[in-house]
Legacy VTK file of the C-alpha trace (Angstrom):
# vtk DataFile Version 3.0
C-alpha trace
ASCII
DATASET POLYDATA
POINTS 203 float
-32.889 15.348 -14.388
-32.294 14.786 -10.685
-35.319 13.335 -8.859
-37.417 15.741 -6.805
-36.871 15.206 -3.078
-38.546 18.315 -1.622
-41.724 20.214 -2.448
-42.169 23.721 -1.054
-45.605 25.317 -1.154
-46.933 28.826 -0.946
-49.942 28.915 1.403
-52.243 31.829 0.532
-53.597 31.453 -2.995
-52.440 27.832 -3.293
-53.534 25.787 -0.258
-55.824 28.344 1.373
-57.319 31.705 0.566
-54.985 34.591 1.267
-54.800 35.576 4.915
-54.786 39.386 4.782
-54.372 40.368 1.148
-56.287 43.145 -0.613
-59.452 41.028 -0.983
-59.602 40.219 2.733
-58.770 43.781 3.731
-61.483 45.155 1.435
-64.052 42.796 2.977
-63.095 43.920 6.488
-63.172 47.596 5.562
-66.644 47.217 4.105
-67.905 45.121 7.015
-66.717 47.619 9.631
-67.348 50.763 7.521
-63.753 51.979 7.664
-62.229 54.611 5.398
-60.285 52.650 2.780
-57.740 55.338 1.863
-56.931 56.116 5.481
-56.552 52.454 6.373
-54.467 51.648 3.295
-51.960 54.438 3.916
-51.375 53.133 7.425
-51.303 49.500 6.312
-48.650 50.153 3.666
-46.331 51.662 6.262
-46.689 48.644 8.563
-47.183 45.572 6.365
-43.489 44.760 5.956
-42.886 44.848 9.719
-46.130 42.932 10.319
-45.273 40.100 7.933
-41.651 39.933 9.094
-42.775 39.390 12.689
-41.319 42.712 13.844
-44.645 43.895 15.246
-47.531 41.897 16.704
-51.089 41.759 15.484
-52.059 43.961 18.424
-49.459 46.569 17.398
-50.732 46.440 13.833
-54.360 46.897 14.878
-53.434 49.711 17.266
-51.961 51.661 14.385
-54.302 50.791 11.495
-57.717 50.547 13.172
-57.809 51.360 16.879
-55.878 54.621 16.892
-59.315 56.181 17.421
-62.515 55.078 19.164
-64.562 52.578 17.161
-68.131 51.290 17.422
-66.842 47.708 17.400
-64.418 45.907 19.676
-60.908 44.689 19.012
-62.119 41.096 19.503
-64.847 41.575 16.899
-62.374 42.867 14.333
-59.800 40.179 15.094
-62.392 37.385 14.915
-63.662 38.654 11.569
-60.107 38.950 10.252
-59.372 35.309 11.168
-62.711 34.094 9.764
-61.729 35.228 6.262
-59.274 32.320 5.855
-60.825 29.505 3.844
-59.343 26.173 2.710
-58.930 24.865 -0.815
-59.909 21.268 0.102
-58.861 19.507 -3.111
-55.372 21.033 -3.025
-54.988 20.284 0.689
-56.013 16.675 0.074
-53.455 16.374 -2.719
-50.710 17.860 -0.529
-51.653 15.441 2.244
-51.461 12.507 -0.172
-47.974 13.576 -1.272
-46.939 13.859 2.381
-48.425 10.453 3.205
-46.505 8.854 0.333
-43.314 9.433 2.300
-41.420 10.195 -0.896
-40.947 13.940 -0.431
-39.831 16.467 2.135
-42.758 18.871 2.437
-42.390 22.508 3.493
-43.927 25.929 3.007
-42.407 29.235 1.943
-44.906 32.001 2.578
-45.435 35.613 3.592
-47.726 35.857 6.587
-48.039 37.578 9.940
-47.291 35.474 13.003
-50.738 35.257 14.582
-52.547 34.503 11.329
-49.866 31.989 10.388
-50.200 30.060 13.649
-54.004 30.112 13.411
-54.051 28.834 9.840
-51.482 26.091 10.499
-53.592 24.825 13.398
-57.070 25.355 11.916
-56.340 23.596 8.631
-54.196 20.751 9.992
-51.059 21.714 8.129
-48.680 20.206 10.675
-49.838 16.801 9.421
-48.529 17.463 5.926
-45.565 19.844 6.344
-42.298 19.272 8.130
-41.042 22.855 7.924
-42.650 26.309 7.775
-40.391 28.962 6.243
-42.779 31.802 7.055
-41.764 35.441 6.736
-42.875 36.114 10.317
-40.445 33.468 11.610
-37.411 34.156 9.441
-37.555 37.925 8.793
-37.441 37.623 4.984
-40.339 38.009 2.561
-40.874 36.607 -0.900
-39.722 37.480 -3.496
-36.450 38.181 -1.612
-33.864 35.606 -2.652
-32.751 35.015 0.946
-35.994 33.277 1.953
-35.438 30.617 -0.731
-31.777 30.244 0.165
-32.770 29.746 3.785
-35.133 26.919 2.800
-32.304 25.217 0.893
-29.725 25.748 3.628
-32.085 24.546 6.352
-33.034 21.329 4.575
-29.636 20.732 2.927
-31.423 19.510 -0.196
-29.900 20.695 -3.503
-31.993 23.264 -5.360
-32.287 21.081 -8.463
-34.034 18.467 -6.293
-36.581 20.993 -4.975
-39.840 22.226 -6.437
-41.642 25.409 -5.393
-45.360 26.014 -6.017
-46.832 29.535 -5.940
-49.558 31.513 -7.667
-47.467 34.649 -8.292
-44.909 34.780 -11.117
-42.442 37.091 -9.337
-42.156 34.691 -6.407
-41.540 31.834 -8.831
-38.879 33.792 -10.699
-36.913 34.177 -7.467
-37.199 30.459 -6.721
-35.926 29.672 -10.212
-32.966 32.021 -9.707
-31.693 29.867 -6.845
-32.119 26.759 -9.007
-35.461 25.387 -7.818
-38.048 24.006 -10.210
-40.958 26.474 -10.190
-44.630 25.738 -10.863
-47.294 28.412 -11.140
-50.488 27.171 -9.502
-53.660 27.700 -11.502
-55.972 24.706 -10.985
-55.419 21.316 -9.386
-55.419 19.419 -12.700
-52.663 21.666 -14.063
-50.680 21.314 -10.821
-50.847 17.519 -10.942
-49.783 17.537 -14.602
-46.833 19.883 -14.035
-45.651 17.857 -11.057
-45.922 14.619 -13.059
-43.580 16.151 -15.655
-41.024 16.395 -12.845
-41.664 12.797 -11.837
-43.693 13.776 -8.772
-46.753 11.761 -7.878
-48.505 10.032 -5.014
LINES 1 204
203 0 1 2 3 4 5 6 7 8 9 10 11 12 13 14 15 16 17 18 19 20 21 22 23 24 25 26 27 28 29 30 31 32 33 34 35 36 37 38 39 40 41 42 43 44 45 46 47 48 49 50 51 52 53 54 55 56 57 58 59 60 61 62 63 64 65 66 67 68 69 70 71 72 73 74 75 76 77 78 79 80 81 82 83 84 85 86 87 88 89 90 91 92 93 94 95 96 97 98 99 100 101 102 103 104 105 106 107 108 109 110 111 112 113 114 115 116 117 118 119 120 121 122 123 124 125 126 127 128 129 130 131 132 133 134 135 136 137 138 139 140 141 142 143 144 145 146 147 148 149 150 151 152 153 154 155 156 157 158 159 160 161 162 163 164 165 166 167 168 169 170 171 172 173 174 175 176 177 178 179 180 181 182 183 184 185 186 187 188 189 190 191 192 193 194 195 196 197 198 199 200 201 202
């Protein structure tokens, strides 16, 4: 087996909580007393454009929340939305240790809107551990589309068999495997360490 040279990570659900997945949206809807069905129908029509960077956060909020007068401000909603992101410290520490070892190219492949992506990269110090961010909002592709994985390979020029991708969703991992990457489903940190060790990856 060829040695692993690059490790690509999902962000939401692996390194951090999800940014704006159903759990975060439900919390915001409850906090601001919004109609869930009405919001969800609008969200579904916009989420692809939002995560591909085709519309801004302000555009998204205009069309999902502030298309009518609200009792709360745009800043209040935005601040609450951003506050929902939480780190998974043990996983972040492990990723940092792998980065510090100097043995691996470290990158992310994730679906996220531009403003949340920038905030999370900065807030949780991810520039210190990752050399490349293949984020849907930057590249216009979303997992599990094959093209986002191909772009990661083409950008780094590292053969697929020397790359590992970590995610918490099987469909995303299936697409990574289709392009020839090693795929690991993240459950808990002990399992992640063990699965990486089987590929010869360690600090």
